[in-house]
All heavy atoms as an XYZ file, in Angstrom:
731
protein
N       0.357     12.819     -4.675
C      -0.538     12.756     -5.816
C      -1.877     12.128     -5.439
O      -2.924     12.614     -5.814
C       0.147     11.973     -6.937
C      -0.673     11.855     -8.165
S      -0.902     13.455     -8.909
C      -1.467     13.026    -10.474
N      -1.816     11.025     -4.683
C      -3.049     10.367     -4.271
C      -3.895     11.249     -3.384
O      -5.122     11.267     -3.478
N      -3.240     11.998     -2.504
C      -3.957     12.906     -1.615
C      -4.652     14.004     -2.418
O      -5.784     14.371     -2.127
C      -2.992     13.505     -0.585
C      -3.669     14.356      0.438
C      -4.512     13.784      1.383
C      -3.485     15.719      0.453
C      -5.147     14.561      2.341
C      -4.114     16.505      1.399
C      -4.954     15.923      2.347
N      -3.974     14.493     -3.454
C      -4.560     15.512     -4.321
C      -5.776     14.946     -5.051
O      -6.809     15.606     -5.140
C      -3.506     16.046     -5.320
C      -2.411     16.792     -4.552
C      -4.151     16.950     -6.368
C      -1.197     17.133     -5.379
N      -5.663     13.727     -5.559
C      -6.807     13.081     -6.218
C      -7.965     12.897     -5.242
O      -9.122     13.118     -5.583
C      -6.403     11.726     -6.798
C      -5.556     11.734     -8.055
C      -5.103     10.326     -8.393
C      -6.328     12.329     -9.212
N      -7.629     12.476     -4.026
C      -8.658     12.273     -3.013
C      -9.407     13.572     -2.733
O     -10.632     13.577     -2.641
C      -8.018     11.748     -1.731
C      -8.995     11.445     -0.639
C      -8.305     10.961      0.621
O      -7.120     10.671      0.639
N      -9.066     10.881      1.690
N      -8.687     14.672     -2.624
C      -9.323     15.966     -2.382
C     -10.085     16.469     -3.606
O     -11.196     16.984     -3.484
C      -8.277     17.002     -1.965
C      -7.630     16.793     -0.603
C      -6.546     17.824     -0.375
C      -8.652     16.815      0.503
N      -9.493     16.319     -4.787
C     -10.112     16.823     -6.011
C     -11.441     16.132     -6.302
O     -12.407     16.774     -6.721
C      -9.161     16.647     -7.191
N     -11.499     14.828     -6.081
C     -12.721     14.078     -6.372
C     -13.619     13.928     -5.145
O     -14.676     13.315     -5.212
C     -12.382     12.702     -6.950
C     -11.892     12.763     -8.364
C     -10.533     12.803     -8.644
C     -12.795     12.805     -9.419
C     -10.079     12.872     -9.945
C     -12.349     12.863    -10.721
C     -10.989     12.901    -10.988
N     -13.177     14.468     -4.024
C     -13.950     14.448     -2.773
C     -14.426     13.047     -2.422
O     -15.621     12.802     -2.201
C     -15.123     15.417     -2.862
C     -14.685     16.844     -3.009
C     -15.869     17.773     -3.157
C     -15.309     19.180     -3.342
N     -16.079     19.989     -4.224
N     -13.489     12.116     -2.375
C     -13.827     10.749     -1.984
C     -13.402     10.519     -0.542
O     -12.373     11.013     -0.092
C     -13.171      9.695     -2.912
C     -13.748      9.751     -4.290
C     -11.675      9.821     -2.949
N     -14.238      9.795      0.166
C     -13.929      9.428      1.548
C     -13.458      7.982      1.538
O     -14.172      7.095      1.057
C     -15.174      9.586      2.414
C     -14.902      9.345      3.869
C     -16.122      9.634      4.718
C     -15.761      9.357      6.164
N     -16.897      9.508      7.039
N     -12.262      7.759      2.043
C     -11.675      6.432      1.963
C     -12.083      5.524      3.120
O     -12.281      4.334      2.936
C     -10.151      6.529      1.930
C      -9.556      7.291      0.751
C      -8.045      7.268      0.823
C     -10.028      6.723     -0.558
N     -12.159      6.068      4.297
C     -12.396      5.250      5.481
C     -13.571      5.796      6.270
O     -13.807      6.989      6.305
C     -11.146      5.249      6.381
C      -9.885      4.896      5.649
C      -8.967      5.875      5.288
C      -9.612      3.577      5.310
C      -7.807      5.553      4.611
C      -8.454      3.250      4.632
C      -7.560      4.237      4.283
O      -6.415      3.916      3.616
N     -14.303      4.894      6.917
C     -15.441      5.307      7.740
C     -14.982      5.853      9.082
O     -15.649      6.677      9.673
C     -16.369      4.127      7.962
C     -17.056      3.686      6.704
C     -18.043      2.580      7.001
N     -18.607      2.129      5.734
C     -19.042      0.911      5.530
N     -19.006      0.028      6.495
N     -19.533      0.583      4.357
N     -13.850      5.331      9.559
C     -13.348      5.760     10.862
C     -11.848      5.491     10.931
O     -11.269      4.869     10.040
C     -14.058      4.995     11.974
O     -13.696      3.627     11.924
N     -11.250      5.930     12.010
C      -9.830      5.669     12.229
C      -9.576      4.174     12.368
O      -8.549      3.668     11.929
C      -9.339      6.411     13.488
O      -9.639      7.799     13.332
C      -7.861      6.246     13.684
N     -10.526      3.463     12.957
C     -10.390      2.010     13.104
C     -10.316      1.333     11.737
O      -9.532      0.396     11.543
C     -11.558      1.453     13.908
N     -11.139      1.793     10.794
C     -11.081      1.240      9.435
C      -9.741      1.551      8.782
O      -9.163      0.698      8.100
C     -12.216      1.786      8.563
C     -13.525      1.162      8.845
N     -14.653      1.903      9.028
C     -13.898     -0.133      8.985
C     -15.674      1.090      9.263
N     -15.232     -0.150      9.260
N      -9.249      2.753      8.955
C      -7.946      3.146      8.417
C      -6.862      2.201      8.913
O      -6.073      1.663      8.124
C      -7.627      4.592      8.824
C      -6.196      5.064      8.628
C      -5.914      5.292      7.161
C      -5.940      6.325      9.427
N      -6.833      1.975     10.207
C      -5.810      1.102     10.799
C      -5.997     -0.337     10.344
O      -5.030     -0.997      9.941
C      -5.854      1.210     12.337
C      -5.405      2.611     12.763
C      -4.992      0.142     12.989
C      -5.657      2.942     14.207
N      -7.233     -0.824     10.364
C      -7.495     -2.217      9.996
C      -7.127     -2.506      8.545
O      -6.479     -3.517      8.249
C      -8.965     -2.552     10.241
N      -7.517     -1.640      7.635
C      -7.239     -1.862      6.211
C      -5.740     -1.818      5.938
O      -5.199     -2.677      5.238
C      -8.002     -0.847      5.349
C      -9.498     -1.171      5.386
C      -7.488     -0.839      3.913
C     -10.385     -0.120      4.787
N      -5.055     -0.830      6.501
C      -3.621     -0.734      6.277
C      -2.862     -1.872      6.941
O      -1.894     -2.391      6.376
C      -3.092      0.619      6.749
C      -3.468      1.719      5.797
O      -3.330      1.582      4.593
N      -3.989      2.806      6.331
N      -3.290     -2.290      8.112
C      -2.651     -3.406      8.789
C      -2.850     -4.700      8.014
O      -1.907     -5.486      7.850
C      -3.206     -3.531     10.208
C      -2.487     -4.491     11.133
C      -1.028     -4.083     11.307
C      -3.178     -4.537     12.478
N      -4.053     -4.915      7.512
C      -4.327     -6.110      6.708
C      -3.461     -6.129      5.443
O      -2.844     -7.148      5.118
C      -5.809     -6.172      6.330
C      -6.217     -7.346      5.451
C      -6.000     -8.657      6.189
C      -7.663     -7.209      5.028
N      -3.409     -4.998      4.748
C      -2.575     -4.914      3.542
C      -1.114     -5.175      3.880
O      -0.423     -5.911      3.169
C      -2.727     -3.545      2.884
N      -0.651     -4.603      4.975
C       0.741     -4.774      5.378
C       1.054     -6.224      5.725
O       2.091     -6.751      5.314
C       1.043     -3.858      6.563
C       2.489     -3.513      6.808
C       3.098     -2.821      5.598
C       2.613     -2.621      8.022
N       0.151     -6.884      6.434
C       0.373     -8.284      6.806
C       0.405     -9.172      5.569
O       1.318     -9.990      5.401
C      -0.710     -8.761      7.797
C      -0.491     -8.098      9.153
C      -0.702    -10.275      7.935
C      -1.645     -8.294     10.122
N      -0.574     -9.024      4.698
C      -0.634     -9.869      3.490
C       0.576     -9.613      2.596
O       1.241    -10.555      2.145
C      -1.954     -9.621      2.723
C      -1.926    -10.285      1.360
C      -3.135    -10.120      3.537
N       0.876     -8.351      2.349
C       1.951     -8.035      1.410
C       3.337     -8.354      1.964
O       4.204     -8.817      1.219
C       1.860     -6.569      0.986
C       0.608     -6.224      0.172
C       0.503     -4.724     -0.029
C       0.601     -6.962     -1.148
N       3.572     -8.128      3.259
C       4.894     -8.466      3.811
C       5.089     -9.978      3.863
O       6.196    -10.460      3.627
C       5.119     -7.860      5.213
O       4.082     -8.259      6.080
C       5.239     -6.367      5.165
N       4.017    -10.708      4.143
C       4.116    -12.174      4.123
C       4.465    -12.656      2.717
O       5.368    -13.483      2.533
C       2.784    -12.810      4.591
O       2.493    -12.342      5.908
C       2.874    -14.314      4.586
N       3.760    -12.119      1.730
C       4.005    -12.486      0.336
C       5.438    -12.137     -0.077
O       6.140    -12.956     -0.672
C       3.000    -11.764     -0.550
C       3.172    -12.013     -2.002
C       3.885    -11.253     -2.883
C       2.653    -13.105     -2.747
N       3.819    -11.802     -4.136
C       3.076    -12.943     -4.076
C       1.869    -14.198     -2.414
C       2.739    -13.849     -5.065
C       1.533    -15.093     -3.414
C       1.969    -14.913     -4.719
N       5.866    -10.930      0.223
C       7.215    -10.496     -0.158
C       8.299    -11.287      0.561
O       9.305    -11.652     -0.045
C       7.405     -9.008      0.121
C       6.928     -8.129     -1.009
O       6.278     -8.660     -1.934
O       7.206     -6.923     -0.977
N       8.115    -11.552      1.853
C       9.095    -12.356      2.586
C       9.242    -13.730      1.964
O      10.351    -14.242      1.805
C       8.704    -12.492      4.065
C       9.266    -11.392      4.914
O      10.466    -11.137      4.911
N       8.401    -10.721      5.649
N       8.119    -14.329      1.586
C       8.155    -15.647      0.947
C       8.891    -15.581     -0.393
O       9.734    -16.425     -0.687
C       6.734    -16.183      0.752
C       6.683    -17.515      0.070
C       7.097    -18.657      0.744
C       6.247    -17.638     -1.232
C       7.068    -19.899      0.124
C       6.209    -18.866     -1.865
C       6.623    -20.000     -1.181
N       8.570    -14.567     -1.199
C       9.207    -14.433     -2.520
C      10.715    -14.192     -2.386
O      11.503    -14.746     -3.161
C       8.558    -13.308     -3.306
N      11.118    -13.388     -1.432
C      12.550    -13.136     -1.222
C      13.228    -14.399     -0.714
O      14.314    -14.774     -1.172
C      12.757    -11.960     -0.245
C      12.263    -10.666     -0.883
C      14.221    -11.829      0.152
C      12.145     -9.508      0.091
N      12.588    -15.070      0.235
C      13.139    -16.306      0.784
C      13.322    -17.374     -0.293
O      14.323    -18.077     -0.324
C      12.200    -16.815      1.881
C      12.600    -18.120      2.463
C      13.636    -18.375      3.309
C      11.958    -19.379      2.236
N      13.677    -19.710      3.627
C      12.652    -20.351      2.981
C      10.853    -19.769      1.482
C      12.275    -21.684      2.989
C      10.488    -21.095      1.495
C      11.192    -22.038      2.244
N      12.361    -17.439     -1.236
C      12.449    -18.409     -2.335
C      13.434    -17.988     -3.419
O      13.727    -18.754     -4.326
C      11.068    -18.601     -2.977
C      10.034    -19.276     -2.112
C      10.165    -20.741     -2.164
N      10.138    -21.139     -3.559
C       9.747    -22.280     -4.008
N       9.307    -23.162     -3.180
N       9.776    -22.563     -5.282
N      13.897    -16.739     -3.362
C      14.844    -16.265     -4.363
C      14.197    -15.739     -5.628
O      14.859    -15.581     -6.650
N      12.889    -15.470     -5.586
C      12.200    -14.940     -6.761
C      12.652    -13.531     -7.087
O      12.622    -13.114     -8.222
C      10.681    -14.977     -6.582
C      10.135    -16.371     -6.538
N      10.092    -17.185     -7.641
C       9.628    -17.092     -5.514
C       9.575    -18.356     -7.300
N       9.285    -18.322     -6.014
N      13.008    -12.754     -6.071
C      13.623    -11.463     -6.304
C      14.492    -11.088     -5.121
O      14.412    -11.660     -4.048
C      12.624    -10.367     -6.638
C      11.707     -9.898     -5.570
C      12.007     -9.087     -4.532
C      10.316    -10.186     -5.464
N      10.903     -8.835     -3.771
C       9.838     -9.501     -4.328
C       9.430    -10.930     -6.207
C       8.517     -9.568     -3.933
C       8.116    -10.984     -5.801
C       7.680    -10.308     -4.689
N      15.335    -10.127     -5.358
C      16.229     -9.639     -4.319
C      16.458     -8.157     -4.512
O      16.062     -7.582     -5.517
C      17.560    -10.393     -4.325
C      18.293    -10.474     -5.672
C      19.317     -9.379     -5.768
C      18.930    -11.832     -5.805
N      17.072     -7.545     -3.528
C      17.297     -6.110     -3.550
C      18.792     -5.846     -3.456
O      19.468     -6.422     -2.607
C      16.576     -5.435     -2.381
C      15.095     -5.627     -2.408
C      14.494     -6.688     -1.748
C      14.296     -4.755     -3.121
C      13.128     -6.864     -1.781
C      12.923     -4.925     -3.163
C      12.344     -5.979     -2.506
N      19.300     -4.974     -4.335
C      20.705     -4.611     -4.304
C      21.016     -3.796     -3.058
O      20.386     -2.774     -2.807
N      21.961     -4.237     -2.262
C      22.271     -3.598     -0.988
C      22.714     -2.148     -1.135
O      22.504     -1.336     -0.253
C      23.352     -4.395     -0.256
C      22.926     -5.798      0.104
C      21.663     -5.824      0.952
O      21.505     -5.027      1.864
N      20.749     -6.722      0.636
N      23.313     -1.797     -2.233
C      23.834     -0.440     -2.414
C      22.726      0.589     -2.616
O      22.974      1.781     -2.563
C      24.828     -0.393     -3.567
C      24.276     -0.988     -4.838
C      23.641     -0.338     -5.831
C      24.292     -2.362     -5.216
N      23.237     -1.212     -6.816
C      23.634     -2.468     -6.467
C      24.784     -3.538     -4.628
C      23.460     -3.673     -7.119
C      24.619     -4.735     -5.297
C      23.968     -4.791     -6.523
N      21.481      0.149     -2.838
C      20.358      1.065     -3.039
C      19.474      1.212     -1.804
O      18.481      1.916     -1.845
C      19.471      0.594     -4.195
C      20.155      0.616     -5.521
C      20.376     -0.554     -6.224
C      20.583      1.819     -6.072
C      21.001     -0.532     -7.455
C      21.214      1.851     -7.295
C      21.428      0.672     -7.988
N      19.800      0.532     -0.714
C      18.908      0.455      0.436
C      19.397      1.279      1.619
O      20.595      1.521      1.765
C      18.766     -1.005      0.875
C      18.280     -1.964     -0.203
C      18.286     -3.384      0.314
C      16.899     -1.574     -0.678
N      18.463      1.684      2.459
C      18.807      2.428      3.673
C      19.392      1.518      4.747
O      20.186      1.953      5.563
C      17.569      3.135      4.233
C      16.983      4.242      3.366
C      15.692      4.756      3.976
C      17.983      5.367      3.203
N      18.965      0.271      4.780
C      19.510     -0.667      5.748
C      18.471     -1.390      6.589
O      18.507     -2.613      6.684
N      17.539     -0.675      7.251
C      16.561     -1.369      8.105
C      15.678     -2.320      7.296
O      15.352     -2.047      6.150
C      15.714     -0.242      8.699
C      16.487      1.006      8.480
C      17.373      0.772      7.302
N      15.304     -3.408      7.931
C      14.465     -4.415      7.272
C      13.331     -4.852      8.188
O      13.446     -4.791      9.398
C      15.291     -5.643      6.889
C      16.313     -5.368      5.815
C      17.104     -6.643      5.491
N      17.995     -6.395      4.380
C      17.707     -6.653      3.124
N      16.551     -7.170      2.808
N      18.571     -6.392      2.174
N      12.260     -5.313      7.568
C      11.157     -5.956      8.272
C      11.179     -7.391      7.794
O      10.747     -7.685      6.681
C       9.808     -5.278      7.949
C       8.669     -6.019      8.620
C       9.837     -3.816      8.352
N      11.721     -8.274      8.599
C      11.970     -9.634      8.146
C      13.060     -9.580      7.089
O      14.151     -9.081      7.337
N      12.762    -10.043      5.894
C      13.709     -9.995      4.780
C      13.503     -8.775      3.890
O      14.266     -8.541      2.963
C      13.568    -11.267      3.928
C      13.812    -12.591      4.646
C      13.456    -13.764      3.726
C      15.241    -12.694      5.120
N      12.441     -8.008      4.182
C      12.040     -6.909      3.306
C      12.688     -5.595      3.734
O      12.592     -5.200      4.894
C      10.513     -6.728      3.338
C       9.817     -8.032      2.984
C      10.075     -5.623      2.404
C       8.339     -7.999      3.240
N      13.316     -4.881      2.808
C      13.843     -3.551      3.124
C      12.709     -2.594      3.489
O      11.593     -2.707      2.988
C      14.517     -3.100      1.826
C      14.624     -4.305      0.988
C      13.602     -5.280      1.438
N      12.996     -1.650      4.351
C      11.993     -0.695      4.820
C      11.388      0.092      3.658
O      10.218      0.473      3.691
C      12.585      0.230      5.913
C      11.478      0.955      6.675
C      13.556      1.222      5.322
C      10.757      0.094      7.643
N      12.170      0.314      2.601
C      11.662      1.030      1.433
C      10.517      0.266      0.765
O       9.560      0.857      0.276
C      12.773      1.244      0.391
C      13.905      2.112      0.868
C      15.043      1.337      1.504
O      14.805      0.263      2.105
O      16.189      1.810      1.411
N      10.616     -1.048      0.767
C       9.570     -1.879      0.168
C       8.290     -1.819      0.996
O       7.187     -1.828      0.453
C      10.066     -3.324      0.037
C       9.110     -4.258     -0.651
C       8.973     -4.024     -2.147
O       9.742     -3.238     -2.730
O       8.073     -4.636     -2.746
N       8.437     -1.752      2.313
C       7.268     -1.638      3.184
C       6.551     -0.317      2.909
O       5.324     -0.272      2.787
C       7.675     -1.753      4.670
C       6.486     -1.517      5.578
C       8.286     -3.123      4.948
N       7.312      0.763      2.798
C       6.714      2.065      2.475
C       6.025      2.009      1.117
O       4.920      2.538      0.945
C       7.787      3.152      2.488
N       6.659      1.354      0.158
C       6.078      1.195     -1.173
C       4.736      0.466     -1.096
O       3.765      0.861     -1.751
C       7.060      0.435     -2.073
C       6.525      0.109     -3.430
C       6.441      1.086     -4.406
C       6.114     -1.175     -3.738
C       5.949      0.787     -5.672
C       5.628     -1.485     -4.993
C       5.541     -0.499     -5.959
N       4.666     -0.582     -0.285
C       3.410     -1.334     -0.144
C       2.290     -0.445      0.371
O       1.154     -0.515     -0.123
C       3.609     -2.497      0.832
C       4.420     -3.617      0.331
S       4.562     -4.819      1.652
C       6.184     -5.439      1.326
N       2.575      0.363      1.365
C       1.555      1.237      1.931
C       1.110      2.300      0.924
O      -0.079      2.598      0.807
C       2.066      1.894      3.211
C       2.272      0.947      4.389
C       2.929      1.675      5.548
C       0.965      0.321      4.813
N       2.058      2.847      0.187
C       1.742      3.876     -0.800
C       0.904      3.304     -1.935
O      -0.101      3.892     -2.340
C       3.027      4.537     -1.326
C       3.671      5.355     -0.204
C       2.752      5.398     -2.551
C       5.091      5.778     -0.480
N       1.285      2.144     -2.433
C       0.538      1.513     -3.528
C      -0.870      1.127     -3.072
O      -1.843      1.301     -3.808
C       1.304      0.292     -4.087
C       0.440     -0.551     -4.989
C       2.546      0.758     -4.814
N      -0.995      0.624     -1.844
C      -2.321      0.284     -1.315
C      -3.201      1.530     -1.235
O      -4.386      1.490     -1.582
C      -2.199     -0.333      0.077
O      -1.459     -1.511      0.040
N      -2.624      2.628     -0.787
C      -3.359      3.886     -0.681
C      -3.817      4.363     -2.064
O      -4.979      4.697     -2.263
C      -2.490      4.947     -0.010
C      -3.077      6.331     -0.037
C      -4.155      6.659      0.767
C      -2.578      7.304     -0.893
C      -4.716      7.931      0.735
C      -3.121      8.572     -0.935
C      -4.190      8.885     -0.118
O      -4.738     10.130     -0.166
N      -2.893      4.379     -3.035
C      -3.247      4.804     -4.395
C      -4.328      3.907     -4.984
O      -5.256      4.389     -5.630
C      -2.018      4.783     -5.312
C      -1.265      6.071     -5.328
C      -0.076      6.187     -4.635
C      -1.728      7.159     -6.036
C       0.631      7.376     -4.637
C      -1.029      8.349     -6.049
C       0.149      8.458     -5.354
N      -4.202      2.605     -4.769
C      -5.201      1.671     -5.278
C      -6.576      1.957     -4.714
O      -7.578      1.949     -5.436
N      -6.631      2.232     -3.415
C      -7.908      2.537     -2.784
C      -8.479      3.859     -3.283
O      -9.682      3.966     -3.540
C      -7.747      2.570     -1.259
C      -9.017      2.761     -0.451
C     -10.045      1.674     -0.769
C      -8.694      2.779      1.025
N      -7.627      4.857     -3.467
C      -8.089      6.152     -3.984
C      -8.682      5.982     -5.385
O      -9.785      6.451     -5.669
C      -6.950      7.198     -3.997
C      -7.351      8.435     -4.781
C      -6.567      7.584     -2.580
N      -7.973      5.289     -6.251
C      -8.458      5.069     -7.619
C      -9.762      4.272     -7.604
O     -10.714      4.599     -8.325
C      -7.387      4.356     -8.480
C      -6.132      5.205     -8.592
C      -7.939      3.968     -9.840
C      -6.325      6.533     -9.286
N      -9.826      3.241     -6.767
C     -11.048      2.446     -6.663
C     -12.233      3.311     -6.251
O     -13.322      3.225     -6.834
C     -10.844      1.305     -5.661
C     -12.099      0.525     -5.375
C     -12.521     -0.476     -6.249
C     -12.868      0.790     -4.256
C     -13.688     -1.179     -6.011
C     -14.036      0.093     -4.005
C     -14.437     -0.896     -4.879
O     -15.586     -1.587     -4.633
N     -12.048      4.138     -5.228
C     -13.131      4.988     -4.736
C     -13.558      6.027     -5.778
O     -14.742      6.345     -5.890
C     -12.733      5.688     -3.437
C     -12.653      4.754     -2.254
C     -14.032      4.244     -1.918
C     -14.055      3.552     -0.599
N     -15.401      3.169     -0.183
N     -12.609      6.555     -6.541
C     -12.950      7.517     -7.600
C     -13.789      6.836     -8.675
O     -14.826      7.361     -9.097
C     -11.675      8.145     -8.207
C     -11.019      9.081     -7.189
C     -11.992      8.890     -9.494
C      -9.637      9.566     -7.587
N     -13.367      5.664     -9.115
C     -14.122      4.927    -10.133
C     -15.502      4.552     -9.605
O     -16.508      4.701    -10.305
C     -13.341      3.674    -10.594
C     -14.194      2.764    -11.455
C     -12.073      4.080    -11.320
N     -15.565      4.087     -8.362
C     -16.843      3.734     -7.751
C     -17.786      4.942     -7.712
O     -18.971      4.833     -8.057
C     -16.601      3.223     -6.329
C     -17.852      2.814     -5.590
C     -17.545      2.371     -4.168
O     -16.922      3.139     -3.404
O     -17.950      1.248     -3.840
N     -17.274      6.095     -7.335
C     -18.078      7.311     -7.275
C     -18.579      7.707     -8.666
O     -19.738      8.065     -8.837
C     -17.252      8.441     -6.673
C     -18.007      9.726     -6.492
C     -17.153     10.781     -5.812
C     -17.949     12.048     -5.623
N     -17.196     13.064     -4.906
N     -17.713      7.631     -9.662
C     -18.103      7.987    -11.035
C     -19.151      7.018    -11.582
O     -20.069      7.443    -12.290
C     -16.870      8.012    -11.954
C     -15.939      9.149    -11.661
C     -16.619     10.464    -11.941
C     -15.733     11.632    -11.629
N     -16.396     12.909    -11.812
N     -19.029      5.738    -11.280
C     -20.017      4.758    -11.767
C     -21.374      4.959    -11.097
O     -22.410      4.741    -11.721
C     -19.505      3.332    -11.548
C     -18.354      2.901    -12.449
C     -17.869      1.522    -12.065
C     -18.751      2.943    -13.918
N     -21.371      5.354     -9.824
C     -22.639      5.610     -9.129
C     -23.341      6.837     -9.673
O     -24.563      6.948     -9.598
C     -22.399      5.781     -7.628
C     -22.166      4.485     -6.905
C     -21.986      4.718     -5.424
C     -21.746      3.429     -4.703
N     -21.526      3.639     -3.254
N     -22.589      7.790    -10.212
C     -23.161      9.001    -10.758
C     -23.859      8.775    -12.099
O     -24.623      9.603    -12.552
C     -22.086     10.084    -10.935
C     -21.596     10.647     -9.628
C     -20.446     11.624     -9.818
O     -19.930     11.792    -10.918
N     -20.034     12.255     -8.731
N     -23.597      7.665    -12.737
C     -24.185      7.374    -14.044
C     -25.633      7.094    -13.972
O     -26.326      6.694    -13.252
C     -23.488      6.200    -14.703
C     -22.052      6.532    -15.036
C     -21.380      5.362    -15.613
N     -20.922      5.761    -16.941
C     -20.569      4.930    -17.855
N     -20.630      3.652    -17.653
N     -20.149      5.348    -19.015
């Protein structure tokens, strides 16, 4: 869906491959640190019967994928809004 929005509104998300890697790596580091802390503190947990099994620290791999997808959607929406406001 985000890719379709990106194409439909013709927004460019990254200046280069280096920006793509840097932004996603930064989001991944911040969000996995936050999630590991929250899981460690017992603020939330994941039911084992719903998970594939692999983990990054305390975080299930599904949550890591979710973080990347949400970051991507957030950036797409931000760029669309930014483009529309500049057109005004």
